[in-house]
C-alpha positions as CSV (number, residue, x, y, z in Angstrom):
1,X,132.4,73.7,95.8
2,X,131.8,70.9,93.4
3,X,131.2,70.9,89.8
4,X,129.2,68.8,87.1
5,X,129.4,68.4,83.6
6,X,126.8,70.0,81.6
7,X,126.0,66.8,79.5
8,X,125.0,64.6,83.3
9,X,128.3,62.5,83.8
10,X,127.7,61.4,87.6
11,X,131.1,62.7,89.1
12,X,131.1,65.6,91.0
13,X,134.6,67.4,90.9
14,X,136.9,70.4,92.9
15,X,138.3,73.3,91.3
16,X,141.8,72.0,90.7
17,X,140.8,68.8,89.2
18,X,138.9,70.7,86.6
19,X,141.5,73.2,86.2
20,X,143.9,70.4,84.6
21,X,141.0,68.6,82.8
22,X,139.5,71.2,80.2
23,X,136.4,69.1,79.0
24,X,134.4,66.6,81.4
25,X,134.6,62.4,80.7
26,X,131.5,62.7,78.5
27,X,132.4,65.8,76.3
28,X,130.6,68.3,78.6
29,X,131.3,71.2,79.9
30,X,132.1,72.1,83.8
31,X,129.6,74.4,85.6
32,X,129.3,75.1,89.6
33,X,126.5,73.4,90.9
34,X,125.1,76.4,92.0
35,X,126.1,80.1,91.4
36,X,127.4,81.5,94.4
37,X,125.1,84.4,95.5
38,X,126.2,88.1,96.4
39,X,124.6,90.9,98.5
40,X,124.6,94.2,98.9
41,X,126.4,94.4,101.6
42,X,129.0,92.2,99.8
43,X,128.9,94.3,96.8
44,X,129.2,97.3,99.0
45,X,132.6,95.9,100.7
46,X,133.7,94.8,97.2
47,X,133.4,98.4,95.3
48,X,136.5,99.7,96.8
49,X,138.7,97.2,96.4
50,X,141.7,97.0,94.3
51,X,141.4,94.6,91.4
52,X,143.7,91.8,92.9
53,X,141.9,91.7,96.0
54,X,138.6,91.8,94.2
55,X,139.8,89.0,92.1
56,X,140.7,86.8,95.0
57,X,137.0,87.6,96.8
58,X,134.9,86.5,93.7
59,X,137.5,83.7,93.0
60,X,137.2,82.2,96.3
61,X,133.9,82.0,96.1
62,X,134.6,79.0,93.6
63,X,138.3,77.8,94.6
64,X,138.2,75.9,97.9
65,X,140.7,73.6,97.4
66,X,143.8,76.3,97.2
67,X,144.7,77.6,100.6
68,X,143.0,81.1,101.1
69,X,146.6,82.8,101.3
70,X,148.2,80.9,98.5
71,X,144.9,82.1,96.2
72,X,145.3,85.6,97.1
73,X,149.3,85.8,96.7
74,X,148.5,84.0,92.9
75,X,145.9,87.0,92.3
76,X,148.4,89.6,93.8
77,X,151.1,88.2,91.7
78,X,149.0,88.4,88.5
79,X,147.2,91.5,88.5
80,X,149.8,94.1,88.6
81,X,150.6,97.8,87.3
82,X,153.6,96.2,86.0
83,X,151.8,93.6,83.6
84,X,148.9,95.7,82.7
85,X,150.4,99.3,82.8
86,X,147.8,100.9,84.9
87,X,146.8,100.4,89.2
88,X,143.4,100.0,87.7
89,X,143.9,97.0,85.6
90,X,140.7,97.8,83.7
91,X,140.2,101.4,83.3
92,X,136.7,102.5,82.4
93,X,136.2,105.8,80.2
94,X,133.0,107.4,79.2
95,X,132.9,107.9,75.5
96,X,129.7,109.5,75.5
97,X,126.7,110.3,77.4
98,X,125.8,106.8,78.6
99,X,128.5,105.0,76.8
100,X,131.7,103.5,78.4
101,X,134.9,101.4,77.1
102,X,136.0,99.1,79.8
103,X,140.0,99.1,78.4
104,X,140.7,95.3,78.6
105,X,143.7,95.6,76.3
106,X,146.5,96.5,78.6
107,X,148.0,92.9,79.4
108,X,151.2,91.5,77.3
109,X,149.8,90.8,73.9
110,X,147.2,93.8,73.7
111,X,144.1,91.8,73.8
112,X,141.6,91.0,76.9
113,X,142.3,87.5,76.6
114,X,145.8,88.3,78.8
115,X,143.1,89.0,81.7
116,X,142.3,85.3,82.5
117,X,145.4,84.0,80.8
118,X,147.9,85.7,82.9
119,X,146.3,84.2,85.9
120,X,145.7,80.8,84.4
121,X,149.3,80.5,83.7
122,X,150.1,81.1,87.5
123,X,147.2,78.6,88.5
124,X,148.5,76.1,86.0
125,X,152.3,76.6,87.5
126,X,151.1,76.4,91.0
127,X,149.1,73.5,90.9
128,X,151.4,71.3,88.7
129,X,154.2,72.2,91.2
130,X,152.3,70.7,94.1
131,X,151.5,68.0,92.2
132,X,154.8,67.5,90.9
133,X,153.2,66.8,87.7
134,X,153.5,68.2,84.0
135,X,150.7,69.6,81.5
136,X,150.8,69.7,77.6
137,X,148.2,72.3,77.1
138,X,146.2,71.9,73.4
139,X,144.5,75.4,72.2
140,X,142.7,76.7,69.1
141,X,142.7,80.7,68.6
142,X,141.1,82.6,66.1
143,X,143.5,85.1,66.9
144,X,144.3,86.5,70.6
145,X,143.8,83.0,72.8
146,X,147.2,81.7,71.3
147,X,149.2,84.6,71.9
148,X,148.0,85.4,75.3
149,X,148.2,81.7,76.5
150,X,151.9,81.4,75.1
151,X,153.1,84.8,76.5
152,X,151.4,83.5,80.0
153,X,152.4,80.1,79.7
154,X,156.9,80.7,78.5
155,X,158.9,79.6,80.5
156,X,156.5,78.0,83.0
157,X,157.7,75.1,84.4
158,X,156.3,71.7,83.6
159,X,154.0,73.2,81.0
160,X,154.2,72.8,77.1
161,X,151.6,74.6,74.7
162,X,150.4,73.0,71.4
163,X,148.4,76.2,70.2
164,X,146.6,75.5,66.6
165,X,145.5,78.0,64.7
166,X,143.7,78.6,61.0
167,X,146.0,78.9,58.6
168,X,146.1,82.3,57.1
169,X,143.0,83.5,58.9
170,X,144.8,85.7,61.6
171,X,146.0,89.4,60.9
172,X,149.9,89.3,60.3
173,X,150.4,91.0,63.6
174,X,148.5,88.2,65.4
175,X,150.4,85.7,63.4
176,X,153.7,87.0,64.5
177,X,153.3,87.7,67.9
178,X,152.7,83.9,68.2
179,X,154.9,82.3,65.4
180,X,158.2,84.8,66.7
181,X,158.2,82.7,69.8
182,X,161.4,80.8,70.2
183,X,160.4,79.1,73.4
184,X,160.9,75.1,73.6
185,X,157.9,74.9,75.5
186,X,155.4,76.7,73.1
187,X,154.5,74.7,69.6
188,X,152.7,76.7,67.0
189,X,150.6,74.6,64.4
190,X,149.1,76.3,61.9
191,X,145.6,74.3,60.6
192,X,144.4,74.3,57.0
193,X,141.0,75.1,57.6
194,X,138.9,77.8,59.7
195,X,139.2,78.1,63.2
196,X,136.5,75.7,63.7
197,X,138.4,72.9,62.4
198,X,140.6,73.8,65.2
199,X,138.0,73.8,67.9
200,X,137.0,70.3,66.7
201,X,140.4,68.8,66.9
202,X,140.8,70.2,70.8
203,X,137.8,68.6,71.4
204,X,138.3,65.4,69.7
205,X,141.9,64.8,71.1
206,X,140.4,65.9,74.6
207,X,137.5,63.3,73.9
208,X,140.2,60.4,73.4
209,X,140.2,59.8,77.3
210,X,143.6,57.2,76.6
211,X,145.6,59.7,74.6
212,X,144.5,62.6,77.0
213,X,145.8,60.7,80.2
214,X,148.6,59.2,78.9
215,X,150.1,62.9,77.5
216,X,148.3,64.8,80.4
217,X,146.4,67.0,78.0
218,X,144.4,70.4,79.3
219,X,143.1,73.2,77.7
220,X,143.5,77.0,77.7
221,X,140.5,78.1,75.7
222,X,137.4,79.4,77.3
223,X,135.8,75.6,77.7
224,X,138.4,75.3,80.3
225,X,136.2,76.9,83.7
226,X,138.9,78.7,85.1
227,X,139.6,81.1,82.3
228,X,135.9,82.0,82.1
229,X,136.0,82.5,86.0
230,X,139.2,84.8,85.8
231,X,136.7,86.9,83.2
232,X,133.9,87.4,85.9
233,X,136.1,89.4,87.9
234,X,136.2,92.6,84.9
235,X,132.4,92.9,84.8
236,X,132.4,93.6,88.7
237,X,135.4,95.9,88.2
238,X,133.3,97.4,85.5
239,X,129.9,97.6,87.3
240,X,131.8,99.1,90.4
241,X,133.3,102.4,88.1
242,X,130.1,102.6,85.8
243,X,128.0,103.4,89.2
244,X,128.2,105.3,92.3
245,X,125.7,102.7,94.1
246,X,124.7,99.1,94.2
247,X,120.8,100.1,93.3
248,X,121.7,101.1,89.8
249,X,121.6,98.7,87.0
250,X,124.3,98.5,84.1
251,X,124.0,96.8,80.6
252,X,127.1,95.4,78.7
253,X,128.2,94.9,75.3
254,X,130.2,92.0,74.3
255,X,131.9,91.2,70.9
256,X,131.6,87.5,70.4
257,X,132.5,84.5,68.8
258,X,133.0,81.6,71.0
259,X,130.3,83.1,73.6
260,X,133.1,83.0,76.4
261,X,133.8,86.4,77.3
262,X,129.9,87.0,77.6
263,X,129.3,84.2,79.2
264,X,131.0,85.3,81.8
265,X,128.9,88.3,81.9
266,X,125.8,85.3,82.6
267,X,127.8,84.0,85.2
268,X,128.3,87.5,87.1
269,X,124.4,88.5,86.5
270,X,123.6,85.0,87.9
271,X,125.3,86.1,90.9
272,X,123.4,88.8,91.6
273,X,125.6,91.6,90.0
274,X,122.6,94.1,88.7
275,X,123.4,93.5,84.8
276,X,120.1,94.7,82.8
277,X,121.0,93.4,79.4
278,X,123.8,91.4,78.1
279,X,124.6,92.8,74.1
280,X,126.2,90.0,72.3
281,X,127.5,91.8,69.4
282,X,128.4,89.4,66.4
283,X,129.7,89.7,62.6
284,X,128.6,88.6,59.2
285,X,129.3,85.3,61.1
286,X,126.1,85.6,63.2
287,X,125.5,82.1,64.5
288,X,124.4,83.5,67.8
289,X,122.4,86.7,66.7
290,X,120.1,84.3,64.8
291,X,119.7,82.2,67.6
292,X,118.6,85.2,70.1
293,X,116.3,86.3,66.8
294,X,114.9,83.2,66.3
295,X,115.6,80.4,69.0
296,X,117.2,78.6,66.0
297,X,121.1,77.5,66.6
298,X,122.4,76.5,63.3
299,X,126.3,76.0,62.9
300,X,127.9,76.6,59.8
301,X,130.5,74.4,57.9
302,X,134.2,76.0,57.0
303,X,133.0,76.9,53.3
304,X,129.9,79.2,54.8
305,X,132.3,80.8,57.7
306,X,133.1,84.1,56.4
307,X,136.6,85.6,56.5
308,X,135.7,89.2,57.8
309,X,138.0,92.2,59.4
310,X,136.8,91.3,62.7
311,X,138.8,87.8,62.5
312,X,138.6,87.0,65.9
313,X,135.0,86.4,66.0
314,X,135.2,84.1,62.6
315,X,133.6,81.3,64.5
316,X,130.5,79.3,63.9
317,X,130.3,76.7,66.1
318,X,130.1,78.7,69.8
319,X,131.7,76.1,72.2
320,X,130.7,78.1,75.8
321,X,127.1,78.5,74.0
322,X,126.4,75.1,75.9
323,X,126.9,76.7,79.3
324,X,124.4,79.3,78.9
325,X,122.0,76.7,77.3
326,X,122.3,74.4,80.3
327,X,121.1,77.3,82.4
328,X,118.4,77.9,80.0
329,X,116.8,74.4,79.7
330,X,116.6,74.6,83.6
331,X,120.1,72.4,83.9
332,X,118.4,69.4,82.3
333,X,121.4,67.0,80.8
334,X,119.4,65.3,79.2
335,X,117.5,67.8,77.4
336,X,121.0,69.5,76.9
337,X,122.4,66.2,75.4
338,X,119.4,65.7,73.3
339,X,120.2,69.2,71.7
340,X,124.2,69.6,71.5
341,X,124.6,65.6,71.2
342,X,121.7,64.3,68.9
343,X,120.1,67.6,67.3
344,X,123.2,69.6,66.8
345,X,125.5,66.3,66.0
346,X,123.3,64.9,63.5
347,X,121.4,68.0,61.6
348,X,124.0,70.5,62.3
349,X,121.2,72.6,64.2
350,X,118.6,72.7,67.1
351,X,115.3,75.0,67.4
352,X,114.2,76.2,70.6
353,X,111.7,78.8,69.0
354,X,108.7,76.9,70.4
355,X,110.0,76.4,73.5
356,X,109.3,78.4,76.5
357,X,112.5,78.5,77.6
358,X,113.8,80.5,74.5
359,X,111.7,83.5,76.3
360,X,113.9,83.5,79.2
361,X,116.9,84.4,76.7
362,X,115.7,87.9,77.1
363,X,113.1,88.0,79.6
364,X,114.7,86.2,82.4
365,X,118.8,86.2,81.5
366,X,119.1,89.5,79.8
367,X,120.4,88.5,76.2
368,X,119.9,90.3,73.2
369,X,122.0,90.6,70.2
370,X,123.4,92.4,67.0
371,X,125.0,91.9,63.7
372,X,127.4,94.1,62.1
373,X,129.2,94.2,58.5
374,X,132.3,95.5,57.4
375,X,130.7,98.5,56.1
376,X,129.7,99.3,59.6
377,X,133.0,98.3,61.2
378,X,134.7,101.5,59.0
379,X,132.1,103.8,59.9
380,X,132.1,103.2,63.6
381,X,136.0,103.4,63.4
382,X,135.9,106.4,61.5
383,X,133.0,107.8,63.9
384,X,134.7,106.9,66.8
385,X,138.0,108.4,65.7
386,X,136.3,112.0,64.1
387,X,133.5,112.8,67.2
388,X,136.0,111.9,70.3
389,X,139.3,111.0,69.1
390,X,139.5,107.5,70.3
391,X,140.8,104.9,68.0
392,X,139.5,101.5,68.3
393,X,139.8,97.8,66.8
394,X,137.2,96.2,64.5
395,X,136.0,94.1,67.2
396,X,135.2,97.0,69.2
397,X,133.6,98.6,66.7
398,X,131.0,95.8,66.4
399,X,130.8,96.3,70.0
400,X,129.9,99.9,69.8
401,X,127.6,99.4,66.7
402,X,125.5,96.9,68.7
403,X,125.5,99.2,72.4
404,X,124.0,102.0,70.5
405,X,120.9,99.6,69.6
406,X,120.1,98.9,73.2
407,X,120.7,102.1,75.1
408,X,118.3,102.8,77.9
409,X,117.8,106.0,79.6
410,X,120.1,106.4,82.7
411,X,121.1,102.8,82.5
412,X,125.2,102.9,81.7
413,X,126.4,100.8,78.8
414,X,129.5,99.2,79.1
415,X,131.2,98.0,75.9
416,X,134.3,95.4,76.6
417,X,137.5,96.3,74.6
418,X,138.6,93.3,72.5
419,X,142.3,94.1,71.7
420,X,144.1,97.2,70.5
421,X,143.8,98.7,67.2
422,X,147.8,97.9,66.1
423,X,146.8,94.0,65.7
424,X,144.4,95.1,63.0
425,X,146.0,97.5,61.4
426,X,145.1,97.2,57.6
427,X,141.5,97.6,58.8
428,X,142.3,100.4,60.6
429,X,144.1,102.2,57.2
430,X,141.4,101.5,55.3
431,X,139.0,103.3,57.6
432,X,141.2,105.8,58.2
433,X,144.3,106.2,55.9
434,X,146.9,105.7,58.7
435,X,148.2,103.1,60.7
436,X,147.4,103.1,64.3
437,X,150.3,103.5,67.0
438,X,152.6,100.8,67.7
439,X,153.7,100.1,71.0
440,X,157.6,100.0,71.0
441,X,158.1,96.6,72.0
442,X,156.0,95.3,69.0
443,X,158.1,97.2,66.2
444,X,159.3,95.3,64.0
445,X,158.0,91.9,65.4
446,X,156.4,90.8,61.7
447,X,160.2,90.4,60.5
448,X,161.3,88.2,62.9
449,X,162.0,84.5,62.1
450,X,158.9,82.1,62.8
451,X,159.0,78.9,64.5
452,X,155.3,77.2,63.2
453,X,154.7,73.5,61.2
454,X,151.6,73.2,59.1
455,X,149.3,70.2,59.4
456,X,145.8,69.2,57.8
457,X,142.5,69.7,59.8
458,X,143.1,66.2,61.3
459,X,143.0,65.1,64.7
460,X,145.4,62.3,64.4
461,X,147.8,64.6,62.5
462,X,147.9,67.0,65.6
463,X,147.9,63.6,68.0
464,X,151.0,62.2,66.4
465,X,152.9,65.5,66.7
466,X,152.1,65.7,70.1
467,X,153.2,62.5,70.9
468,X,156.7,63.1,69.1
469,X,157.2,66.2,70.8
470,X,156.7,64.6,74.2
471,X,158.4,61.2,74.1
């Protein structure tokens, strides 16, 4: 399996090369040259597999430069009941007639990011040991990627983590999860700005090829294909749990900010998984909803990025969106470059409303979208507890609200859970008047000593900090 850049760089690379690389040299994102196709016989064979074995089957279609026995062992080591609290790993429960919630928050940091990050940590450790190399991971987080990456990488040989986050923009619980870690290989950097500033810094450093090579910079954000690939697995697992046979379509609703989670659903659909609709659920930062409604993709500046009660979605530059648009425009790298480098880079927007390809977003690729407000989240949290005795976090509430707008008779709607409610306790208290349950291991976490540095929204300042801690 070879991988190409969305922006047309001539090189073709294998999985383990892009695992450690992140962005392509031309600033594009990696995708496989073709999506492996899964037929009915394969779906039937996969239907009864345990999660770790399902992960191996799917990943092995994309990874042919790790021996099969080693890859199988990595999957078995990653997806265990000890790590994820249940043999099902991602259990599905029916909330109401035709509406399901797929639990993705049973991992170490109580968020769906653990599903991919635990695998990524084991893949990094394996490949670095095989090469006798080290890696300095630079990441950006709006809330959950940071803690998931740090918990997955802490103590890993040959790995340092430099995680940027927007200063004061995460919940107290999210901050405490990250900043309380005292491991020497973990470095937290609070950036004066919003998440998009952090993401821009990661891209700027990754595009400085000399610095990237000298300091062996890699990424764990969903710009890293390996992370997105790991997320494809739970779409298949959710589908199998929601259906009794492989001739029945299913729809998925995905709370979305950076477009990585729902892009994994796009990949699963392109492989042949019978997904009817992919519902992109946004909050007040509705750049994605605006595109799917109008064909106009318009990024916002920091001043126009709202601070909301679903903060992990407070994103106005959806990095993974480029992967989908590449497929949308027929994998035309020249057209993609014009949209993302020229139009977006110079004007802050591009317009596909008059392009025939825009109609394919819904018709061929199954995408629709919706937007939620703070009032919507509170109402959904209250309603879900009252009617179903189920407590959901604000992001999952965004998903439930959107899901109900696109229900179709006889088609199960699976909402991807984002995190456990304790991570956003203030909003739960506002909605219900009481604190959500807190796992015992996180009691008093906000009071623990914190290890974090504050830096301006400047790539050079971050590069200097990395150099200082690596030389």
